[in-house]
Residue frames as qw, qx, qy, qz and C-alpha x, y, z in Angstrom:
[[0.478, 0.845, 0.226, 0.076, -40.06, -1.51, 0.53],
 [0.682, 0.143, -0.019, 0.717, -36.58, -0.25, 1.32],
 [0.266, -0.272, -0.174, 0.908, -35.49, 3.34, 1.67],
 [0.213, 0.798, 0.495, -0.270, -37.92, 6.19, 1.34],
 [0.363, 0.148, 0.364, 0.845, -37.76, 8.45, -1.72],
 [0.074, 0.763, 0.397, -0.505, -39.22, 11.97, -1.53],
 [0.429, 0.469, 0.398, 0.661, -39.82, 14.16, -4.59],
 [0.142, -0.488, -0.196, 0.838, -39.30, 17.90, -4.07],
 [0.441, 0.758, 0.475, -0.081, -41.93, 19.79, -6.05],
 [0.032, 0.882, -0.231, -0.409, -39.32, 22.43, -6.98],
 [0.496, -0.219, 0.727, 0.422, -37.53, 19.76, -9.02],
 [0.465, 0.569, 0.643, 0.216, -40.13, 20.36, -11.74],
 [0.254, 0.161, 0.162, 0.940, -39.34, 24.08, -11.87],
 [0.128, 0.395, 0.455, -0.788, -41.50, 26.94, -10.65],
 [0.371, 0.270, -0.327, -0.826, -42.91, 27.66, -14.11],
 [0.385, -0.040, -0.876, -0.286, -43.94, 24.04, -14.71],
 [0.128, -0.327, -0.820, 0.452, -45.61, 23.83, -11.30],
 [0.211, 0.393, 0.203, -0.872, -47.46, 27.09, -11.88],
 [0.406, 0.200, -0.542, -0.708, -48.60, 26.06, -15.36],
 [0.313, -0.124, -0.940, -0.060, -49.83, 22.73, -14.01],
 [0.484, -0.628, -0.353, -0.496, -52.02, 24.53, -11.49],
 [0.411, -0.714, 0.382, -0.420, -49.86, 24.47, -8.39],
 [0.030, -0.429, 0.887, -0.166, -48.14, 21.88, -6.24],
 [0.673, 0.079, 0.586, -0.445, -51.35, 19.92, -5.71],
 [0.773, 0.531, -0.108, -0.331, -51.44, 19.21, -9.46],
 [0.339, 0.594, -0.730, 0.018, -48.02, 17.54, -9.24],
 [0.552, -0.323, 0.671, -0.375, -49.12, 14.99, -6.64],
 [0.923, 0.232, 0.212, -0.220, -50.54, 12.41, -9.13],
 [0.603, 0.664, -0.431, 0.096, -47.25, 12.52, -11.05],
 [0.069, -0.583, 0.720, -0.371, -45.26, 11.89, -7.86],
 [0.718, -0.119, 0.567, -0.386, -47.57, 9.14, -6.64],
 [0.880, 0.431, 0.010, -0.197, -47.73, 7.57, -10.10],
 [0.449, 0.677, -0.564, 0.148, -43.93, 7.40, -10.17],
 [0.853, -0.186, -0.471, 0.128, -43.92, 5.24, -7.06],
 [0.186, 0.470, -0.451, 0.736, -42.38, 7.80, -4.72],
 [0.403, -0.376, -0.758, 0.349, -43.00, 7.55, -0.99],
 [0.179, -0.757, -0.407, 0.479, -43.54, 11.23, -0.34],
 [0.332, 0.748, 0.226, 0.529, -43.51, 14.84, -1.47],
 [0.383, -0.351, -0.250, 0.817, -41.64, 17.87, -0.20],
 [0.115, 0.872, 0.441, 0.177, -43.99, 20.83, -0.39],
 [0.461, 0.047, -0.057, 0.884, -42.23, 24.17, -0.90],
 [0.041, -0.740, -0.456, 0.493, -43.69, 27.26, 0.73],
 [0.074, -0.496, 0.256, 0.826, -42.10, 29.57, -1.85],
 [0.006, 0.100, 0.792, 0.602, -44.14, 27.91, -4.63],
 [0.019, 0.624, 0.755, -0.198, -47.47, 28.84, -3.03],
 [0.036, -0.536, -0.215, -0.815, -49.58, 31.78, -4.05],
 [0.185, -0.174, 0.511, -0.821, -51.17, 33.60, -1.12],
 [0.757, -0.059, -0.103, -0.643, -54.47, 31.93, -2.04],
 [0.774, 0.111, -0.623, -0.020, -52.91, 28.46, -1.97],
 [0.173, 0.243, -0.712, 0.635, -51.62, 29.02, 1.56],
 [0.531, -0.121, 0.296, -0.785, -55.27, 29.17, 2.63],
 [0.883, 0.098, -0.213, -0.406, -55.94, 25.70, 1.20],
 [0.068, 0.495, -0.848, 0.179, -53.37, 23.69, 3.16],
 [0.608, -0.047, 0.680, -0.406, -56.02, 21.37, 4.67],
 [0.829, 0.465, 0.073, -0.303, -57.20, 20.40, 1.16],
 [0.444, 0.660, -0.606, 0.008, -53.60, 19.86, 0.06],
 [0.262, -0.376, 0.829, -0.320, -53.00, 17.67, 3.10],
 [0.773, 0.171, 0.465, -0.397, -56.09, 15.62, 2.23],
 [0.743, 0.598, -0.227, -0.198, -54.92, 15.13, -1.36],
 [0.171, 0.603, -0.765, 0.146, -51.48, 14.00, -0.18],
 [0.465, -0.183, 0.779, -0.379, -53.04, 11.50, 2.22],
 [0.816, 0.347, 0.232, -0.400, -55.51, 10.18, -0.37],
 [0.679, 0.614, -0.397, -0.069, -52.63, 9.40, -2.72],
 [0.949, -0.262, -0.082, 0.156, -50.78, 7.54, 0.04],
 [0.538, 0.553, -0.250, 0.585, -47.88, 9.97, 0.13],
 [0.545, -0.534, -0.313, 0.565, -45.85, 11.20, 3.07],
 [0.180, 0.923, 0.130, 0.315, -45.46, 14.97, 3.37],
 [0.571, -0.288, -0.153, 0.753, -42.47, 17.15, 4.22],
 [0.095, 0.956, 0.273, 0.057, -42.64, 20.93, 4.40],
 [0.610, -0.010, 0.024, 0.792, -39.90, 23.37, 3.41],
 [0.005, -0.965, -0.228, 0.127, -39.95, 27.07, 4.25],
 [0.615, 0.505, -0.054, 0.603, -37.43, 29.37, 2.52],
 [0.320, -0.882, 0.066, -0.341, -36.43, 30.86, 5.84],
 [0.398, 0.404, -0.661, 0.490, -33.54, 30.95, 8.27],
 [0.626, -0.484, -0.592, 0.152, -33.88, 29.52, 11.77],
 [0.455, -0.589, -0.216, 0.633, -31.83, 32.38, 13.24],
 [0.255, 0.947, 0.181, 0.079, -32.02, 36.05, 12.32],
 [0.525, 0.620, -0.247, 0.528, -28.97, 38.32, 11.71],
 [0.236, -0.691, 0.396, -0.557, -28.99, 39.33, 15.39],
 [0.181, 0.223, -0.927, 0.241, -28.92, 35.66, 16.44],
 [0.503, 0.046, 0.535, -0.677, -32.51, 35.50, 17.67],
 [0.386, 0.249, 0.885, 0.079, -35.01, 32.88, 16.56],
 [0.074, -0.196, -0.544, -0.813, -37.01, 33.65, 13.43],
 [0.346, 0.110, 0.462, -0.810, -40.27, 35.19, 14.71],
 [0.684, 0.202, -0.284, -0.641, -42.17, 33.44, 11.89],
 [0.163, 0.224, -0.960, 0.031, -41.09, 29.97, 13.06],
 [0.373, 0.181, 0.754, -0.509, -44.35, 29.29, 14.97],
 [0.626, 0.486, 0.002, -0.610, -46.31, 30.03, 11.78],
 [0.463, 0.449, -0.716, -0.267, -44.17, 27.63, 9.73],
 [0.050, -0.103, 0.957, -0.268, -44.49, 24.91, 12.37],
 [0.511, 0.319, 0.516, -0.609, -48.27, 25.36, 12.39],
 [0.616, 0.512, -0.299, -0.519, -48.41, 25.12, 8.58],
 [0.270, 0.336, -0.901, -0.053, -46.33, 21.93, 8.70],
 [0.266, 0.086, 0.846, -0.454, -48.78, 20.52, 11.25],
 [0.607, 0.433, 0.166, -0.645, -51.72, 21.41, 9.01],
 [0.572, 0.492, -0.561, -0.341, -50.04, 19.45, 6.21],
 [0.943, -0.259, 0.184, -0.095, -49.49, 16.49, 8.57],
 [0.525, 0.700, -0.467, 0.127, -45.83, 16.79, 7.57],
 [0.884, -0.154, -0.314, 0.311, -43.12, 14.54, 8.93],
 [0.533, -0.422, -0.111, 0.725, -40.96, 17.60, 9.53],
 [0.204, 0.973, 0.071, -0.081, -40.39, 21.28, 8.81],
 [0.759, 0.050, 0.120, 0.638, -37.19, 22.12, 6.93],
 [0.043, 0.998, 0.003, -0.051, -35.46, 25.50, 7.23],
 [0.640, 0.490, -0.316, 0.501, -31.92, 26.79, 6.74],
 [0.612, -0.316, -0.457, 0.563, -29.64, 27.64, 9.65],
 [0.040, -0.941, -0.119, -0.313, -29.22, 31.38, 9.35],
 [0.196, 0.690, -0.431, 0.548, -27.04, 33.33, 11.78],
 [0.837, -0.440, -0.324, 0.032, -26.51, 30.84, 14.57],
 [0.057, 0.723, -0.483, 0.491, -24.50, 32.06, 17.51],
 [0.572, -0.039, -0.767, 0.290, -23.02, 29.77, 20.14],
 [0.040, 0.017, -0.513, 0.857, -24.05, 32.36, 22.71],
 [0.520, -0.167, -0.223, -0.808, -27.72, 32.19, 21.75],
 [0.386, -0.076, 0.818, -0.419, -29.70, 30.17, 24.32],
 [0.298, 0.008, -0.792, -0.533, -31.70, 27.41, 22.68],
 [0.126, 0.243, 0.847, -0.457, -34.34, 26.86, 25.36],
 [0.448, 0.435, 0.129, -0.771, -36.84, 29.00, 23.43],
 [0.466, 0.304, -0.675, -0.484, -36.39, 26.71, 20.44],
 [0.126, -0.034, -0.978, 0.163, -36.97, 23.66, 22.61],
 [0.277, 0.343, 0.581, -0.685, -40.17, 25.20, 23.99],
 [0.500, 0.421, -0.218, -0.725, -41.49, 25.96, 20.49],
 [0.413, 0.217, -0.838, -0.282, -40.77, 22.46, 19.24],
 [0.001, -0.128, -0.917, 0.377, -42.29, 20.85, 22.31],
 [0.381, 0.386, 0.359, -0.759, -45.41, 22.96, 21.92],
 [0.553, 0.425, -0.348, -0.626, -45.82, 22.19, 18.21],
 [0.824, -0.060, 0.556, -0.091, -44.83, 18.52, 18.34],
 [0.736, 0.674, -0.047, -0.041, -43.27, 19.02, 14.90],
 [0.805, -0.205, 0.223, 0.511, -39.84, 17.69, 14.00],
 [0.178, 0.945, -0.147, -0.234, -37.34, 20.23, 12.67],
 [0.833, 0.052, 0.257, 0.487, -34.57, 19.59, 10.15],
 [0.038, -0.904, 0.140, 0.403, -31.98, 22.24, 9.33],
 [0.831, 0.443, 0.218, 0.257, -30.37, 22.36, 5.89],
 [0.440, -0.405, 0.274, 0.753, -27.03, 23.62, 4.63],
 [0.467, 0.821, 0.296, -0.145, -28.02, 26.33, 2.17],
 [0.693, 0.448, 0.145, 0.546, -26.05, 28.22, -0.49],
 [0.059, -0.932, 0.102, -0.342, -25.04, 31.10, 1.81],
 [0.240, 0.527, -0.660, 0.478, -22.12, 31.54, 4.20],
 [0.591, -0.343, 0.434, -0.586, -24.46, 30.41, 6.98],
 [0.967, 0.090, 0.025, -0.238, -24.63, 27.01, 5.29],
 [0.417, 0.611, -0.656, 0.150, -20.90, 26.39, 5.46],
 [0.749, -0.093, -0.644, 0.129, -19.56, 23.43, 7.39],
 [0.269, 0.152, -0.566, 0.764, -18.19, 25.37, 10.39],
 [0.406, -0.166, 0.238, -0.867, -21.52, 26.92, 11.53],
 [0.819, -0.088, -0.388, -0.414, -23.38, 23.70, 10.77],
 [0.635, 0.051, -0.687, 0.350, -20.92, 21.82, 12.99],
 [0.009, 0.158, -0.495, 0.855, -21.34, 24.34, 15.81],
 [0.625, -0.142, -0.024, -0.767, -25.11, 24.05, 15.59],
 [0.812, -0.019, -0.569, -0.133, -24.98, 20.26, 15.53],
 [0.440, 0.093, -0.681, 0.578, -22.77, 20.29, 18.65],
 [0.240, -0.159, 0.331, -0.899, -25.10, 22.70, 20.47],
 [0.761, -0.115, -0.252, -0.586, -28.13, 20.54, 19.67],
 [0.737, 0.016, -0.661, 0.138, -26.31, 17.49, 21.00],
 [0.207, 0.124, -0.597, 0.765, -25.33, 19.23, 24.24],
 [0.403, -0.047, 0.233, -0.884, -28.88, 20.52, 24.73],
 [0.230, 0.178, 0.956, -0.024, -30.45, 17.21, 23.62],
 [0.418, 0.413, 0.042, -0.808, -32.64, 19.15, 21.20],
 [0.670, 0.304, 0.678, -0.006, -34.96, 17.20, 18.85],
 [0.401, 0.829, -0.151, -0.360, -33.34, 18.75, 15.77],
 [0.776, -0.043, 0.504, 0.378, -31.55, 16.90, 12.95],
 [0.039, -0.575, 0.378, 0.724, -29.94, 17.94, 9.67],
 [0.776, 0.585, 0.226, -0.070, -30.85, 17.91, 6.02],
 [0.484, -0.419, 0.505, 0.578, -27.68, 17.21, 4.02],
 [0.610, 0.755, 0.068, -0.230, -27.86, 18.91, 0.63],
 [0.850, -0.056, 0.313, 0.420, -25.20, 17.13, -1.39],
 [0.536, 0.573, 0.239, 0.572, -24.69, 19.92, -3.90],
 [0.133, -0.968, -0.117, -0.177, -24.92, 23.06, -1.77],
 [0.691, -0.567, 0.156, 0.421, -21.50, 22.49, -0.20],
 [0.612, 0.223, 0.344, 0.677, -19.94, 23.28, -3.59],
 [0.078, 0.857, 0.288, 0.421, -21.75, 26.62, -3.76],
 [0.401, -0.908, 0.076, -0.091, -20.14, 27.72, -0.46],
 [0.345, 0.733, -0.558, 0.178, -16.68, 26.35, -1.24],
 [0.554, -0.448, 0.644, -0.279, -16.72, 23.38, 1.15],
 [0.229, 0.230, -0.921, -0.216, -15.95, 19.73, 0.50],
 [0.777, -0.202, -0.185, -0.567, -19.12, 17.60, 0.52],
 [0.799, 0.019, -0.585, 0.137, -17.07, 14.59, 1.58],
 [0.251, 0.170, -0.575, 0.760, -15.59, 16.42, 4.57],
 [0.472, -0.232, 0.116, -0.843, -19.05, 17.64, 5.52],
 [0.851, -0.122, -0.407, -0.310, -20.34, 14.06, 5.41],
 [0.607, 0.099, -0.658, 0.435, -17.53, 12.90, 7.69],
 [0.055, 0.121, -0.486, 0.864, -18.41, 15.50, 10.32],
 [0.463, -0.028, 0.135, -0.876, -22.19, 15.64, 10.05],
 [0.476, -0.013, -0.794, -0.378, -23.41, 12.18, 8.97],
 [0.201, -0.218, -0.886, 0.357, -24.53, 11.00, 12.45],
 [0.155, 0.404, 0.425, -0.795, -26.94, 13.96, 12.70],
 [0.278, 0.169, -0.493, -0.807, -28.37, 13.64, 9.17],
 [0.460, 0.247, 0.774, -0.357, -31.98, 12.47, 8.89],
 [0.597, 0.709, 0.343, -0.154, -32.80, 13.62, 5.34],
 [0.470, -0.256, 0.484, 0.693, -30.71, 13.90, 2.17],
 [0.495, 0.770, 0.053, -0.398, -31.27, 16.26, -0.74],
 [0.721, -0.029, 0.543, 0.429, -29.77, 14.36, -3.63],
 [0.495, 0.861, 0.026, -0.109, -28.26, 16.28, -6.51],
 [0.729, -0.026, 0.196, 0.655, -25.08, 16.37, -8.54],
 [0.083, 0.950, 0.054, -0.295, -23.59, 19.72, -9.48],
 [0.731, 0.227, 0.238, 0.598, -21.29, 20.85, -12.25],
 [0.238, -0.404, 0.022, 0.883, -19.46, 24.16, -12.81],
 [0.277, 0.715, 0.574, 0.288, -21.60, 26.70, -14.64],
 [0.121, 0.891, 0.004, 0.438, -20.38, 30.21, -15.48],
 [0.081, 0.594, -0.547, 0.584, -18.93, 31.49, -12.19],
 [0.579, -0.304, 0.508, -0.561, -20.88, 29.05, -10.05],
 [0.135, -0.031, 0.988, 0.066, -22.55, 25.64, -10.25],
 [0.643, -0.003, -0.160, -0.749, -25.81, 24.18, -11.48],
 [0.609, -0.113, 0.728, -0.294, -27.66, 21.11, -10.31],
 [0.531, 0.287, -0.626, -0.494, -27.95, 18.15, -12.67],
 [0.942, -0.146, -0.053, -0.297, -29.41, 14.66, -12.49],
 [0.552, -0.608, 0.568, 0.054, -26.97, 12.28, -10.78],
 [0.820, 0.118, 0.518, 0.213, -26.79, 9.81, -13.66],
 [0.529, 0.813, 0.059, 0.236, -25.52, 12.63, -15.87],
 [0.134, -0.880, 0.429, -0.156, -22.49, 13.15, -13.61],
 [0.451, 0.367, -0.792, 0.184, -19.51, 11.07, -12.52],
 [0.679, -0.340, -0.650, 0.002, -19.78, 8.70, -9.56],
 [0.162, 0.250, -0.481, 0.825, -18.82, 11.29, -6.93],
 [0.546, -0.314, 0.026, -0.777, -22.47, 11.67, -5.93],
 [0.888, -0.160, -0.389, -0.187, -22.82, 7.93, -5.32],
 [0.601, 0.115, -0.559, 0.559, -19.63, 7.75, -3.29],
 [0.105, -0.290, 0.317, -0.897, -20.89, 10.68, -1.21],
 [0.727, -0.279, -0.188, -0.599, -24.30, 9.07, -0.75],
 [0.839, -0.071, -0.529, 0.107, -22.57, 5.99, 0.63],
 [0.320, 0.187, -0.528, 0.764, -21.04, 8.14, 3.40],
 [0.383, -0.246, 0.145, -0.878, -24.49, 9.18, 4.63],
 [0.463, -0.025, 0.766, -0.445, -27.03, 7.23, 6.71],
 [0.047, -0.049, -0.888, -0.455, -28.54, 4.47, 4.58],
 [0.036, -0.546, -0.830, 0.111, -31.92, 4.81, 6.29],
 [0.039, 0.494, 0.148, -0.856, -32.27, 8.57, 5.73],
 [0.549, 0.679, 0.481, -0.082, -35.02, 9.42, 3.22],
 [0.415, -0.118, 0.414, 0.802, -33.64, 10.69, -0.07],
 [0.309, 0.770, 0.320, -0.457, -35.13, 13.76, -1.67],
 [0.568, 0.366, 0.460, 0.576, -34.99, 14.32, -5.43],
 [0.043, -0.867, -0.159, 0.470, -34.00, 17.98, -5.84],
 [0.257, -0.273, 0.552, 0.744, -32.39, 17.98, -9.27],
 [0.442, 0.316, -0.180, -0.820, -34.28, 19.02, -12.42],
 [0.458, 0.234, 0.857, -0.015, -37.01, 16.62, -13.54],
 [0.337, 0.545, -0.188, -0.745, -37.78, 17.43, -17.16],
 [0.112, -0.030, 0.913, 0.390, -39.35, 15.69, -20.14],
 [0.445, -0.134, -0.425, -0.777, -42.59, 15.11, -22.00],
 [0.758, -0.360, -0.508, -0.195, -43.62, 12.28, -19.64],
 [0.131, -0.664, 0.474, -0.564, -42.89, 13.61, -16.15],
 [0.867, -0.328, 0.221, -0.302, -44.25, 10.49, -14.46],
 [0.952, 0.217, -0.101, 0.192, -41.85, 8.26, -16.39],
 [0.375, 0.645, -0.376, 0.549, -38.90, 10.60, -15.77],
 [0.442, -0.605, 0.390, -0.534, -39.71, 10.76, -12.07],
 [0.971, -0.154, 0.093, -0.156, -40.14, 6.99, -11.85],
 [0.773, 0.446, -0.309, 0.328, -36.69, 6.49, -13.41],
 [0.172, 0.575, -0.488, 0.634, -35.02, 8.52, -10.65],
 [0.716, -0.439, 0.250, -0.481, -37.20, 7.15, -7.85],
 [0.998, 0.023, -0.051, 0.014, -36.04, 3.68, -8.85],
 [0.594, 0.539, -0.366, 0.471, -32.43, 4.79, -9.27],
 [0.115, -0.599, 0.465, -0.642, -32.22, 6.32, -5.79],
 [0.843, -0.328, 0.180, -0.386, -34.06, 3.45, -4.17],
 [0.973, 0.149, -0.131, 0.118, -31.63, 0.91, -5.61],
 [0.494, 0.597, -0.385, 0.502, -28.34, 2.76, -5.13]]
């Protein structure tokens, strides 16, 4: 079937997801578009929905989708310690039968021992992927230091490469790909264009070919996540268009 394509529920926008009845309501759209999986976003849950993770996991499985889980949280706190909520997020990812838990890096310090992280991951059995976010912590330099530390410690941690976020923090996506590609196991695909004083994400076929050139620098077997806006009257058709585009390119 070729490379795996994941649809991030946030691509539909928080308002659309809420109006549809939550992330579970988006699953038939994603499955109907021929995607391989869904990235469930913790920030899109209501407190009541967090209690229904087993039912969500069952719906995902019934539709033949793979699950990934994203928590809007940093791995390391401002004082360099591990996020105390990490065990909860790992447990939620396990409840979803997710392939991995995705978090951002946060305030990683080279001096911070990583054995506690190894113990947590071993205990949970859940894979962890760390993403470059739109803060200073997501810049190339700290991501490189973290990648090197994981390699030295032989930690079961890989990276999510968000193609657009490098622009938000003033780094070159191409340089980041050169340094980080061997550690990348998941790609958030998006193009970005200048907008006011910053950037905004757009669909890749509405941009120049920079996104495609960048994608070709990254591991060909890494699943590709659609994280740019998916909008239109027929969301299944719109989603299918981009699932096919990313699977072919």
